[in-house]
N, C-alpha and C positions, 0 to 999 in steps of 0.2 A: 280277357276283360279288364278294364281299368275302373276301379271304384273311385268315385268322387270323394275327396277328403272333406267336402263341405256338407253334402247331403246323403252320402253313402250309396248313391245310385250307381249301378254298374253300367259302364259304357263299353263300346267296342274298342279294341286295341288301337285302332286308327283314329279315334276321336281326339280332337284337340280341346273341346269344351264339353261340359256335362250337358246331356240332352235334357236333364231335369231342371237344373238351376242356372246353367250357363257359366259356372265357374270354370276357370282354366284347369285342365287335368295334368297331373304330373306325368313325366315321361322319363326315359333313360338316355343319357348322353351316349351316342353311338361310339364315341372314342374311348372315354374313360369308364363307361359303365356306371357312372354316378347318377343317382336319381336327381332329376331336375324338373322344371316346369316348362311345358311347351310354350314358347314365347317368353315374355318377361315374367319373372317370379314375383316382382314387386306388386304388393297389394293382394296376392293370392292368399287363400285361407286354408289352414289345416285343422281338421277335427272341429270345424265350426267355431274355432276359438282363437287360433294363432294367425295373425295377419303378418305376412312377410314384409319386412321393411327394407332390407338390403341383403345382398350376399356378402358375407365376410371373407370367405375363402373356399377353395375346393381342392381336394387331393385324392389319393387312392383310398383314403379312409372315409370318404363321403364329402358332402357339401355342408358348410356351416352358414346359417342365416341369423341375422338379427330379426326378431319378430316382436309384435305387440300382443300381449295377452289381453284379449278383449274382456275377459271376465274380471281380472284383477287390475287392469289398467296399468300394467308394468311391462317393461321390455324384458325379453328372455332370449336365450340362444337355442336355436334348433340345429341339431346335428342329424342330417339325413344319412342313413347307412347306404353303402354302395350296393348295387344290385347283386353282386356275388354273395353277399351275406343275406340280403333281404329274402332271397329265395332258398336259403338253407336253414331249415328248422333247427337242426342240432346246434349250429353255431349261434343262432338267435337265442337258444336256451342258455348257451354258455355266457353270452353277453348279459342275459337276464340275471344270472347269478351274481355277476359283478355289480350290476345295477342295484340289486337288493342290498349288497354290502355297502355300496356308496350311499344309499338312501338312509342308512343308520347314522351317518356322520352329520353332526351339527356343530359348526365352529366358525367364528368370525373370519378365520383365515383359510377357510375351505369354500370353494364354489359349491353351492348347494345344488344337487341334482333333484329335479322335481318329479319327472315321470319318464317312462319309456313306452312309446306307442308302437306296438309290434303287430297289431291286428289290422293294419291298413296297407294300402298299396305302397306308400312310402313309409318305411319304418324309421322312426326318429326318436332322438333323446331331447328332452327339454331341461335346460339348466339355467341357473342364475346368470344375469348379464352384468359384466363389469365394464364400466364406461371408459376405462383408461387403456384398453387394449392389452396386448400381451407383452411380457418382458422381452420376448424375441423381437417384436416390432420396435420396441424402445431402443434396444442395443443396435438393431439394424439401422435405425434412423440417426441415432446420436453417437454411435460408437461406444467404446469402453466407458463404463460408469466410474465415478469416484468411489473410493473405499467407503466413505461415509454413507453415500446413497445405497451402495450394495449391501452394507451391513443393515441398514434400515429396512430394506426390502426382505432380506433373507432371515432377519430376526423374526419377522411375522410368519414367514413360510415355515420356519423351524417349529414354531408353536403349533401350527396346524398339522404338520407332519407328525410331531410327537403325540399329539392328541389321537390322530388316526392309528398310530402304532399302539397306543394304549387300548384301542378298541380292536386290536388284532387285524387291522386292515393295512395292507401294503399298497403303495402307489404303483411301483414297478415301471414307471415311465416318466420320471421327473426330468424336465428340460425347460429352458426359457419359454418355449411355446405353451407349456402347461401352467405357467404362472401368470395370473391375470392381475392387472392393476386397476385401481379405482381413482377417480378424479380427486379424492381427498388424501391421496398418498398411501392408501391401503394396498395390501397385496394378498392374493388368495391363490391357493393351489387347486387346480381343476383336474378332472378326468381320472379320479382315483380308480385304478385298475381297469378302466373301461377302454382307454386308448390302446393299452397293451393287449387287452383281449381282442380288440378289433384286428390288430396287426397279426396276432397269433391265429385268429380264425381265418384270415385271408391266406396266411402261410399254410394252414392245414388243408385248405381247399385247392389252391393252385401252386403251392410251393414257393410263392413269391415272398421274399423277406423285404419289408418296407424299410428303407433307409432312414437317415435323419437321426433317429433315437440311438443308433449304434454309437454315436459320439459320446453318449452319456451312459451307456450300458456298463454295468459292473463286470469285472473279469469273471466272476463265478457264473454269471448268466451267459457269457460268451462260451464258457466251457461246458454248458449244459447243467450246471448245478442249480440248486433250489434258491430262489430269491429269498432274501431275508431283510430285516430292518437295515443292516449295514449296506445292503444293495441300494436302498433308497438314499442312504447317507452318501455313498459314492456318487450317485447321480446328482444329488444336491451340491456336492463339492465341485463336480464338473461344471455345473451351471454357474456357480459362484466364480469359478475360474474364468469362464467365458465372459461374464459381466465385467470383470476387471481388466481383461486384455482383448476383448471382442472376438476371441477364438476359444473353442474348447481345448482341453489338454491334448487331445489327438484329433486332427481334423483332415488329414490327407494321408494317402498311402495305404498300406495294409493295416487296417484298423484293428483287426482281431489280434495280430501279432503285437502291435504296440501296446494295446490294453493289457495283454497277458504277460508281456515281458519287460516293458520299459517303464521308467519313472518320469512323470511330467517335469518339465523344466520349472524351476522356481520363478516367481514373478518379481520384476524390479519394483513394482508398486508396493510390495509387502516387505516388512522387515524379516529378520531371520526367524523370530518366534511365530509370526503369522504364516510364513511359508511352511514351517514345520507342522503347524496345525492343519493347514489345507492339504499338504501332501500326505499327512497321516490319514486323512479322510479318503484320499485317492490311493491308498495302499492296495496292492494286489490281493493280499490275504484279508478277507473281511474281519478276521479276529484282531487285526492291527488297527482297525478304524475306531473312531469314537463310538460310544454306546448309544448316543442319541444325537439328534440334530441340534438340540439346544446346547449340548456340550461342545459341539464344533463351533457354533456361533459365539459361545462364551469365550472359547479359547482365542478366536479371532478378535473379539472385542477387547478382551483383557490385554492381549498383546498390543493392540492398537492404542489403548489408553496408557499402557506402560511405556510405549514409545514416545508419548507426548510428555511424560513426567520429567525425564532428563532434560528435555528441551526447555521446559518451563523452569526447572531448577537452574539450568545454566543461565537462562535469561534473567531470572531473579538474582542470581549471584552476580552477573555482570552489572545489573542495575544497582545492586547494593555496593559493588566495588566503585561504580561511578559516583554514587551518592557519597560514599566514604571519602573518595578522592576529592570531591567538591567540598566536603566538610573540612578535610585536612587543609585544603588550599585556603578555605575561609579562615580556619584557625591561624594559619601562618600570616594571612593578611591582617587579621585582628591583632596578632602578636606584634607584627611589625608596626602596626599603627600605634599600639600601646607604647612600644619602645620609642618610636618617633615622638609621641606625645610627651613621654617622660624627659627625653632629651631636650625637647623644645622648652619644657618647663624649667629644666636645669639651666639651659643656656639663657633663657629669658631672665631667670632669677639672678644668674651670675651677672648678666649685663646690667640689670636694674640696680642690684646692690653695689656692683662695682662702680657704676655711674654715680650713685648716691655717695659712695665712700670717697670717690675722687672729688665730688663737689664739696663734701664736708671738709676733706683734706685741704682743698684749695681755699675754702673760706677760713680755715684755721691758719693756713699759711699767710693769708692776707692780714689776718688779725695780728699775727706775730710780727709781721713786717711793720704794720702801723704802730705797734707798741714800741718796737725798736726805734722807729723814726721819732716817736714822741720822746723816748728816753734820750735820744741823741740831742734833740733840741733843748731839752731840759739841762743837759750837761753843758751845752754851749752857753746858756744863759748864766749858769753858775760860774763858769770860767770867766765870763766877761765881767761879771760883778766882782 
């Protein structure tokens, strides 16, 4: 029997629509085993409250929808669990425990989980909707991000993660797909413990290990050890690494061997101090990693700021040298102008006074000559007489 999510009326397994209200009935995809709606899911209603707007995506862990909450008039995210879990009460109980932990978290950088509907034909989770999509989608569409943008996003994620750790809640599945973005430039961490539990539950039932997250899984988790805060820091660092170069530290080949035995290559986009901080967070031994997510981001940011200081100082020094050079050139020009002015004054004075002296000397000479001529005439008169 299929229970109608709108009116709770039980219908035959072969029914496409509810005999009571006419609402489309949910079904199971025959290939993936993922709960879906017979026909189009758009416009269908769950629990007389959530109106399906669009399908965001679908994989082995279920189908994700954007829906409208008719009671609160807001958009939410619906994650419908796969059939293999929906029919297993023990695994549903395990997921419920993770849901209870996640419900205790309240932080601006954590996607809030609203409720878990487990008593219906389609078992699903309801969580906050982020209108900017996931970080995985952003990197897939645009490629590697700049260091500035990466630090801006992960500084927010670090705050949310540290808060969760302070509440003794681990994420255990951090990756770009679990980081949601908002239209205002915000970043939120989603699926605290839940996505990891869904994967573990599927593995418990049929032995299938769902890939994808293996690229971000800490070495101690690969080797069967207990996850800890440093496990989340490793996954956070692996996500930062991917954002900076568009690929995680290890992304092909024998993943387990590489994670357990090899050191990721440093990134050309980072300076030596930044690479040291990031590779420390990716250490094989969890004791060698930073104590908190904020410590990792602080190290990356401090190194980034320190790298800009020498450049600024060099530029300032060059600018000062250029200014000093211009000032010295100006001083030389002014000095040469002063010397030229003094020389001009001296030469002008010499010429002026020389000319005056010559004129005076000429006048004196002419006077002397006239006097001598007068004396000569006088002597001639005396001689005649």
